[in-house]
Residue frames relative to the residue before (quaternion, step in Angstrom):
aa qw qx qy qz dx dy dz
E 1.0000 0.0000 0.0000 0.0000 0.00 0.00 0.00
F 0.2145 -0.7607 0.6052 0.0947 3.54 -0.99 0.98
T 0.2100 -0.6971 0.6575 0.1940 3.51 -1.22 0.51
M 0.3548 -0.7596 0.5098 0.1929 3.54 -0.56 1.18
G 0.4737 -0.7082 0.4560 0.2570 3.56 -0.89 0.99
V 0.6095 0.5906 -0.3532 0.3936 3.57 1.11 -0.60
D 0.8532 0.0400 0.0361 0.5188 3.56 0.72 -1.06
G 0.5411 -0.6552 0.3868 0.3582 3.60 1.26 0.09
S 0.4292 0.6926 -0.4766 0.3300 3.60 1.26 0.13
K 0.3459 -0.7383 0.5458 0.1932 3.55 -1.21 0.53
V 0.0212 -0.7814 0.6233 -0.0211 3.56 -1.01 0.92
K 0.5790 -0.5722 0.4414 0.3774 3.56 -1.24 0.42
G 0.1128 -0.8024 0.5848 0.0379 3.55 -1.04 0.81
R 0.2255 -0.7281 0.6202 0.1853 3.53 -1.34 0.17
Y 0.1867 -0.8005 0.5687 0.0308 3.51 -1.10 0.82
T 0.0945 -0.7610 0.6392 0.0587 3.53 -1.16 0.69
F 0.0476 -0.7745 0.6307 0.0092 3.55 -0.95 0.94
I 0.1361 -0.7388 0.6521 0.1020 3.56 -1.10 0.74
Y 0.1629 -0.8035 0.5708 0.0453 3.52 -0.71 1.16
V 0.1022 -0.7493 0.6488 0.0843 3.55 -1.26 0.56
F 0.3677 -0.7025 0.5623 0.2348 3.52 -1.16 0.62
E 0.0820 0.8048 -0.5751 0.1218 3.57 -0.39 1.27
E 0.8647 -0.0159 -0.0058 0.5019 3.52 -0.99 0.91
G 0.7333 -0.4610 0.2265 0.4455 3.54 0.96 0.98
Q 0.7131 0.3878 -0.2570 0.5244 3.60 1.25 0.21
W 0.4197 -0.6514 0.5627 0.2881 3.55 -1.21 0.58
K 0.0113 -0.7995 0.5992 -0.0415 3.55 -0.84 1.04
I 0.4944 -0.6298 0.5039 0.3241 3.55 -1.18 0.57
S 0.2278 -0.7817 0.5717 0.1012 3.54 -0.75 1.13
Q 0.7922 -0.0109 0.0388 0.6090 3.56 1.03 -0.85
H 0.0727 -0.7794 0.6216 0.0291 3.55 -1.20 0.59
H 0.0272 0.7709 -0.6363 0.0141 3.55 -1.09 0.77
S 0.0040 -0.7785 0.6275 0.0097 3.55 -1.06 0.73
S 0.0470 0.7907 -0.6085 0.0489 3.54 -1.12 0.71
V 0.5765 -0.5743 0.4604 0.3547 3.50 -1.31 0.41
M 0.4959 -0.6203 0.5105 0.3296 3.57 -1.04 0.78
P 0.5883 -0.6124 0.3785 0.3683 3.62 -0.88 0.83
E 0.6901 0.4675 -0.2992 0.4644 3.59 0.96 -0.77
G 0.6498 0.5180 -0.3202 0.4550 3.59 1.25 -0.18
I 0.5337 0.6309 -0.4054 0.3909 3.57 1.28 -0.09
P 0.3919 -0.7138 0.5192 0.2595 3.58 -0.68 1.01
T 0.3181 -0.7523 0.5452 0.1886 3.57 -0.96 0.79
S 0.1786 -0.7592 0.6155 0.1134 3.51 -1.23 0.49
Q 0.6866 -0.4470 0.3515 0.4530 3.53 -1.27 -0.04
P 0.4513 -0.6803 0.4936 0.2998 3.61 -0.89 0.85
I 0.3109 -0.7221 0.5790 0.2161 3.54 -1.20 0.50
S 0.5658 -0.6289 0.4269 0.3196 3.53 -1.20 0.56
E 0.6600 -0.5010 0.3779 0.4131 3.56 -1.26 0.34
P 0.6492 0.4981 -0.3455 0.4596 3.67 0.88 -0.72
Q 0.6266 0.5243 -0.3425 0.4637 3.60 1.05 -0.68
V 0.6352 0.5164 -0.3272 0.4720 3.60 1.00 -0.80
K 0.6493 0.5145 -0.3174 0.4615 3.59 0.91 -0.91
N 0.6373 0.5302 -0.3282 0.4528 3.58 0.97 -0.83
L 0.6385 0.5212 -0.3315 0.4590 3.60 1.00 -0.80
F 0.6372 0.5111 -0.3294 0.4736 3.60 1.02 -0.75
F 0.6354 0.5215 -0.3346 0.4608 3.60 0.98 -0.79
L 0.6421 0.5207 -0.3243 0.4598 3.59 0.94 -0.85
W 0.6633 0.5039 -0.2975 0.4665 3.57 0.95 -0.94
N 0.6822 0.4859 -0.2894 0.4634 3.59 0.86 -0.97
D 0.6275 0.5276 -0.3396 0.4610 3.60 1.00 -0.75
A 0.6440 0.5068 -0.3229 0.4734 3.59 1.00 -0.78
L 0.6520 0.5082 -0.3172 0.4648 3.61 0.95 -0.84
A 0.6407 0.5552 -0.3216 0.4217 3.58 0.99 -0.82
T 0.6035 0.5670 -0.3657 0.4250 3.61 1.13 -0.48
E 0.2516 -0.7806 0.5139 0.2516 3.58 1.24 -0.57
D 0.5121 0.6115 -0.4167 0.4360 3.54 1.23 0.57
P 0.3799 -0.7604 0.4713 0.2353 3.62 -0.38 1.18
I 0.6163 0.5389 -0.3596 0.4478 3.61 1.07 -0.58
A 0.6340 0.5188 -0.3305 0.4687 3.59 0.99 -0.80
V 0.6453 0.5050 -0.3157 0.4785 3.58 1.02 -0.81
A 0.6704 0.5020 -0.3008 0.4561 3.59 0.85 -0.95
N 0.6365 0.5448 -0.3308 0.4342 3.59 1.07 -0.64
R 0.5628 0.5826 -0.3936 0.4347 3.61 1.25 -0.17
Y 0.6063 0.5360 -0.3559 0.4674 3.60 1.26 -0.26
S 0.6092 -0.5504 0.4336 0.3714 3.54 -1.23 0.55
K 0.5173 -0.6346 0.4751 0.3226 3.56 -1.03 0.73
N 0.7514 0.3349 -0.1854 0.5374 3.59 1.19 -0.54
A 0.2256 0.8059 -0.5213 0.1672 3.60 1.11 0.59
V 0.1765 -0.7434 0.6354 0.1120 3.54 -1.16 0.69
L 0.0867 -0.8137 0.5745 0.0176 3.57 -0.47 1.18
């Protein structure tokens, strides 16, 4: 179960752990977690022209070679 950072809602999650045996103990080497596909809330689809426009905005920001311009393409409330 995941607690979403945006609104505190709970969704089903899946987890992967990779263990290694080091110095006589099992330790976590890698960990990954993600929302189960059926637990992802859906939203309204966007049109192909809207998707293309988003790519143009992203590419235009990259073309400036200005990291602030690129960072400004992210949501102010992004949860990473």
